[in-house]
C-alpha positions as CSV (number, residue, x, y, z in Angstrom):
1,M,-0.1,-0.1,-0.1
2,S,1.4,3.5,-0.7
3,D,2.1,6.2,1.6
4,H,-1.0,8.5,0.5
5,A,-3.2,5.0,0.6
6,K,-2.4,4.1,3.8
7,T,-3.2,7.8,5.1
8,I,-6.4,7.5,3.7
9,A,-6.9,3.8,5.2
10,N,-5.5,4.8,8.7
11,S,-6.3,8.4,9.5
12,M,-9.1,9.7,7.3
13,P,-12.6,9.3,8.2
14,V,-14.6,7.7,5.0
15,S,-16.7,10.7,4.6
16,A,-13.4,13.0,4.2
17,S,-12.4,10.9,1.4
18,P,-11.7,12.4,-2.0
19,R,-14.6,11.1,-4.4
20,W,-14.0,10.2,-8.2
21,S,-16.3,9.9,-10.8
22,S,-15.1,6.1,-11.9
23,F,-12.9,3.8,-10.9
24,A,-10.7,4.2,-14.7
25,E,-10.2,8.0,-13.4
26,W,-9.0,6.7,-10.1
27,T,-6.5,4.4,-11.8
28,D,-5.4,7.1,-14.0
29,T,-4.1,9.1,-10.9
30,A,-0.5,9.3,-9.5
31,D,-1.4,7.6,-6.3
32,A,-3.0,4.5,-7.9
33,Q,-0.4,4.4,-10.6
34,R,2.3,4.2,-7.7
35,N,1.9,0.8,-7.2
36,M,0.7,-0.4,-11.0
37,T,3.8,-1.4,-13.0
38,D,1.4,-0.7,-16.0
39,H,-2.5,-0.5,-17.1
40,E,-4.6,-0.1,-19.8
41,I,-8.1,1.2,-19.9
42,R,-10.7,0.0,-22.5
43,D,-13.9,2.1,-22.3
44,C,-17.2,0.7,-23.6
45,Q,-20.6,2.4,-23.6
46,K,-21.7,1.1,-20.0
47,F,-18.4,0.1,-18.9
48,R,-14.8,0.0,-18.8
49,V,-12.3,-2.5,-18.8
50,T,-8.9,-2.4,-17.3
51,R,-5.9,-4.8,-17.1
52,A,-3.7,-3.8,-14.5
53,R,-0.4,-5.2,-12.8
54,F,0.2,-4.5,-9.3
55,T,3.3,-4.3,-7.2
56,Q,1.1,-4.1,-4.1
57,A,-2.4,-3.8,-3.1
58,F,-3.7,-0.4,-2.1
59,T,-6.8,1.1,-0.6
60,D,-9.4,2.8,-3.3
61,P,-11.3,6.1,-2.1
62,P,-15.2,6.0,-2.3
63,M,-16.1,6.4,-6.4
64,S,-19.2,6.1,-8.0
65,D,-18.5,2.4,-9.5
66,Y,-18.8,-1.3,-8.8
67,Y,-15.8,-2.8,-9.8
68,I,-15.4,-6.8,-10.3
69,S,-11.7,-8.0,-10.0
70,L,-10.1,-11.0,-11.4
71,V,-7.0,-12.5,-10.9
72,V,-5.4,-13.5,-14.2
73,N,-1.7,-13.7,-13.1
74,S,0.4,-13.7,-9.9
75,R,3.6,-14.3,-8.6
76,S,2.6,-13.8,-4.9
77,R,1.9,-16.4,-2.7
78,E,0.7,-13.8,-0.1
79,S,-3.1,-13.3,0.6
80,L,-4.5,-10.0,0.4
81,D,-6.5,-8.5,3.3
82,L,-9.6,-6.8,2.4
83,D,-12.3,-4.8,3.7
84,F,-15.1,-3.2,1.4
85,G,-17.3,-2.1,4.2
86,H,-18.9,-5.0,5.2
87,G,-16.0,-6.9,7.0
88,R,-12.9,-8.0,6.5
89,F,-11.8,-11.1,4.2
90,R,-8.6,-12.5,2.5
91,R,-8.2,-12.6,-1.1
92,P,-5.8,-15.4,-2.1
93,N,-3.4,-14.4,-4.4
94,R,-4.7,-17.0,-6.9
95,I,-5.4,-17.0,-10.3
96,G,-9.0,-17.4,-11.0
97,E,-10.2,-15.4,-7.6
98,I,-12.8,-12.6,-7.9
99,V,-13.6,-9.8,-5.7
100,V,-16.8,-7.4,-6.1
101,A,-16.2,-3.8,-4.7
102,P,-19.4,-1.6,-4.1
103,P,-19.8,1.7,-5.0
104,N,-19.1,5.1,-2.6
105,S,-17.3,2.9,0.0
106,E,-13.7,3.2,1.1
107,N,-12.1,-0.5,0.1
108,R,-9.3,-1.0,1.9
109,C,-6.6,-3.2,0.5
110,N,-3.5,-4.5,1.8
111,G,-0.8,-7.1,0.5
112,R,2.1,-7.7,-1.5
113,G,2.3,-8.5,-5.4
114,P,2.9,-8.8,-7.9
115,F,-0.2,-9.9,-9.4
116,E,-2.3,-9.1,-12.3
117,S,-5.9,-8.4,-12.7
118,L,-8.8,-7.7,-15.3
119,I,-11.0,-5.2,-13.7
120,V,-14.6,-4.4,-15.3
121,S,-16.2,-1.3,-13.7
122,F,-19.5,0.2,-13.9
123,S,-21.4,2.8,-12.5
124,D,-24.2,2.6,-9.9
125,D,-26.4,4.3,-12.6
126,V,-25.9,1.5,-14.9
127,F,-26.0,-1.4,-12.5
128,R,-29.8,-0.2,-11.5
129,H,-30.9,0.3,-15.1
130,Q,-29.5,-3.4,-16.3
131,T,-31.0,-4.9,-12.8
132,N,-34.5,-3.2,-12.9
133,D,-34.6,-4.4,-16.4
134,I,-33.6,-8.0,-15.5
135,L,-35.8,-7.7,-12.3
136,E,-38.5,-5.6,-13.3
137,G,-37.8,-3.1,-10.0
138,S,-37.5,-5.8,-7.4
139,S,-34.3,-4.9,-4.9
140,V,-30.9,-6.8,-5.0
141,C,-28.7,-6.8,-2.4
142,L,-24.8,-7.6,-3.3
143,D,-23.4,-7.7,0.7
144,D,-22.8,-11.7,0.2
145,L,-20.7,-10.9,-2.6
146,H,-18.7,-7.9,-0.9
147,Q,-17.4,-9.6,2.0
148,Q,-15.6,-12.7,0.4
149,S,-13.3,-13.7,-2.6
150,F,-14.8,-16.7,-4.5
151,Q,-14.2,-18.3,-8.0
152,D,-17.0,-18.7,-10.7
153,A,-16.1,-19.9,-14.0
154,R,-18.6,-18.4,-15.8
155,I,-17.9,-14.9,-14.7
156,Q,-14.0,-15.5,-15.3
157,L,-14.5,-16.5,-18.8
158,M,-17.0,-13.7,-19.8
159,I,-14.8,-11.3,-18.0
160,K,-11.8,-12.7,-20.4
161,Q,-14.0,-12.5,-23.3
162,L,-14.9,-8.4,-22.9
163,W,-11.1,-8.0,-22.9
164,A,-10.9,-9.7,-25.7
165,I,-13.8,-8.5,-27.6
166,T,-12.7,-5.2,-27.0
167,S,-9.7,-5.0,-28.8
168,T,-11.3,-6.6,-31.8
169,D,-13.3,-4.7,-35.1
170,V,-15.7,-7.6,-35.7
171,L,-19.3,-7.2,-37.3
172,G,-21.5,-6.5,-34.1
173,K,-19.0,-5.9,-31.5
174,E,-21.2,-3.6,-29.6
175,L,-23.8,-6.5,-29.4
176,L,-21.3,-8.9,-28.2
177,L,-20.2,-6.7,-25.5
178,E,-23.7,-5.6,-24.3
179,G,-24.7,-9.4,-24.1
180,M,-21.1,-10.2,-22.4
181,F,-21.6,-7.5,-20.1
182,L,-25.4,-8.6,-19.3
183,G,-24.0,-12.0,-18.7
184,V,-21.7,-10.9,-15.8
185,V,-24.5,-8.8,-14.3
186,G,-26.7,-11.9,-14.1
187,Q,-24.2,-14.1,-12.8
188,M,-23.6,-11.7,-10.1
189,L,-27.3,-11.3,-9.4
190,A,-28.0,-15.1,-9.6
191,L,-24.9,-15.5,-6.8
192,S,-26.6,-12.8,-4.7
193,Q,-30.0,-14.1,-4.9
194,S,-29.0,-17.2,-3.5
195,S,-27.7,-18.2,-0.3
196,S,-24.0,-18.0,1.2
197,T,-23.8,-21.6,0.8
198,K,-24.0,-21.2,-2.8
199,L,-20.4,-19.9,-2.9
200,R,-19.5,-22.2,0.0
201,P,-21.4,-25.3,-0.4
202,R,-21.1,-27.7,2.4
203,P,-19.5,-31.1,1.2
204,S,-21.5,-33.7,-0.2
205,E,-21.4,-37.1,-1.8
206,K,-22.0,-35.9,-5.3
207,L,-20.1,-32.4,-6.5
208,A,-23.4,-29.9,-6.6
209,S,-20.6,-27.4,-8.4
210,L,-19.6,-29.7,-11.5
211,P,-21.3,-28.0,-14.4
212,G,-18.8,-24.7,-12.9
213,V,-15.6,-26.7,-12.2
214,I,-16.2,-28.2,-15.8
215,D,-16.5,-24.7,-17.2
216,Y,-13.5,-23.6,-15.6
217,M,-11.4,-26.6,-17.0
218,H,-12.7,-25.7,-20.7
219,A,-11.8,-22.3,-19.7
220,N,-8.3,-22.7,-18.9
221,L,-7.4,-25.9,-20.7
222,S,-4.0,-23.9,-22.3
223,R,-2.5,-23.8,-19.2
224,K,-1.6,-26.2,-16.2
225,I,-4.5,-26.2,-13.8
226,Q,-4.0,-27.0,-10.1
227,L,-5.9,-29.1,-7.8
228,D,-6.4,-26.4,-5.4
229,E,-7.6,-24.2,-8.2
230,L,-10.7,-26.8,-8.9
231,A,-11.0,-27.3,-5.1
232,A,-11.3,-23.5,-4.8
233,V,-14.2,-23.1,-7.5
234,A,-16.1,-26.0,-5.8
235,H,-15.6,-24.1,-2.4
236,V,-14.6,-27.4,-0.8
237,S,-11.3,-29.0,0.6
238,R,-8.9,-30.4,-1.9
239,S,-9.5,-33.9,0.0
240,Q,-13.5,-33.3,-0.3
241,F,-13.1,-32.1,-3.8
242,T,-11.4,-35.4,-5.1
243,R,-13.7,-37.4,-3.4
244,A,-16.9,-35.9,-4.5
245,F,-15.2,-35.1,-7.8
246,R,-14.9,-39.1,-8.4
247,A,-18.2,-39.7,-7.0
248,S,-19.9,-37.8,-9.5
249,T,-17.7,-38.7,-13.0
250,G,-16.6,-41.7,-11.7
251,K,-13.0,-40.4,-12.8
252,S,-10.5,-38.6,-10.9
253,P,-9.8,-34.6,-11.4
254,H,-6.5,-35.7,-13.3
255,T,-8.0,-38.3,-15.7
256,F,-10.8,-36.1,-16.4
257,L,-8.7,-33.2,-17.4
258,L,-6.6,-35.2,-19.4
259,E,-9.5,-36.4,-21.4
260,L,-10.7,-33.2,-21.8
261,R,-7.3,-32.0,-23.3
262,I,-7.3,-35.0,-25.8
263,E,-10.7,-34.1,-26.5
264,Q,-9.8,-30.6,-27.2
265,A,-6.5,-31.4,-29.4
266,Q,-8.6,-33.9,-31.5
267,N,-11.3,-30.7,-32.0
268,L,-8.6,-28.8,-33.3
269,I,-6.8,-31.4,-35.7
270,R,-10.4,-32.1,-37.1
271,Q,-11.0,-28.3,-37.7
272,H,-7.5,-27.4,-39.0
273,G,-6.0,-30.3,-40.3
274,P,-2.2,-30.0,-41.3
275,E,-2.5,-26.3,-41.3
276,L,-2.1,-26.1,-37.7
277,P,1.3,-27.7,-36.6
278,L,1.1,-30.4,-33.7
279,Q,3.4,-28.5,-31.2
280,E,0.9,-25.4,-31.5
281,I,-2.1,-27.9,-30.9
282,A,-0.1,-29.1,-27.6
283,A,0.7,-25.9,-26.4
284,S,-3.2,-24.6,-26.9
285,C,-4.2,-27.5,-25.1
286,G,-2.3,-27.5,-21.8
287,F,0.4,-30.1,-22.7
288,V,3.9,-29.4,-22.1
289,D,5.3,-30.4,-25.8
290,Q,3.9,-32.4,-28.5
291,S,6.1,-35.4,-27.2
292,H,3.9,-35.0,-24.1
293,M,0.4,-34.8,-26.0
294,S,1.3,-37.5,-28.6
295,K,2.2,-39.7,-25.5
296,H,-1.4,-39.2,-23.7
297,F,-3.3,-39.2,-27.2
298,R,-1.8,-42.4,-27.9
299,Q,-3.3,-43.8,-24.5
300,V,-6.8,-42.3,-24.6
301,T,-7.1,-43.0,-28.3
302,G,-5.0,-45.8,-29.5
303,V,-3.3,-43.9,-32.1
304,S,-1.1,-40.8,-32.2
305,P,-2.1,-37.3,-33.1
306,A,-0.5,-37.9,-36.9
307,V,-2.4,-40.9,-37.2
308,F,-5.6,-39.5,-36.4
309,R,-5.3,-36.5,-38.4
310,D,-4.2,-38.6,-41.5
311,R,-7.6,-40.4,-40.9
312,C,-9.7,-37.4,-40.8
């Protein structure tokens, strides 16, 4: 946390803190950038998406925006200590962790990086307009989301897609962005309207959160996925997750994930044939190299990737 941020967090009452019209405006200040190595803001009609690399966490003064922060990279094992006005909680510096910060609140953050986040910010007015359309005027409370860090495969995937789409010039771009943003808001509502055990379910023989876990696997096939990550998505311990996953699928998480990677490799070979080198397919499916993919491909399918491609 910067010296200025510490001053805000420790000595200034919330009502005396400076106000900013948006999260993007705040991140453009020298005080915010003091704890960033770089950042980029992409402005859309109803929201902004920011990609920022932080050297450490710092306190945000009150502003008019909600923001949803997703960890996309981290080299720190130290959890952050956060308080968004609804009680202190810890956010692991782990890929896929999500926090939702409320508007008009001093959001206190403390902890060391480096870590990288994708942040979707939008005004309270935009949020109210969107939720009124969805809920037909019914009230919504996001308090549960403001007092914990959680993982949600759908929100993670949609935030990444928002960032990717903002850099393109595809036909219908604004419609794609609008739909994806509504999806993020809708998923937030779904989580907020359920009980808090939705985010932290009690362990059971079957894994109730299996669809979300599989979505997370699909969204992250291009990299190594740790068992601890999957357990965090399911909001159970590592040992509970392994037992419940096997009870739900009949397979270990490792075997299931390996088969997803092989299935993805098969799809890419069918789609691209010899135009896409096997080493590129291996990398995009999360294998160490082509040899690693070939070994497991043969074990699962009975043939090598090259033979499979020749038969397509």
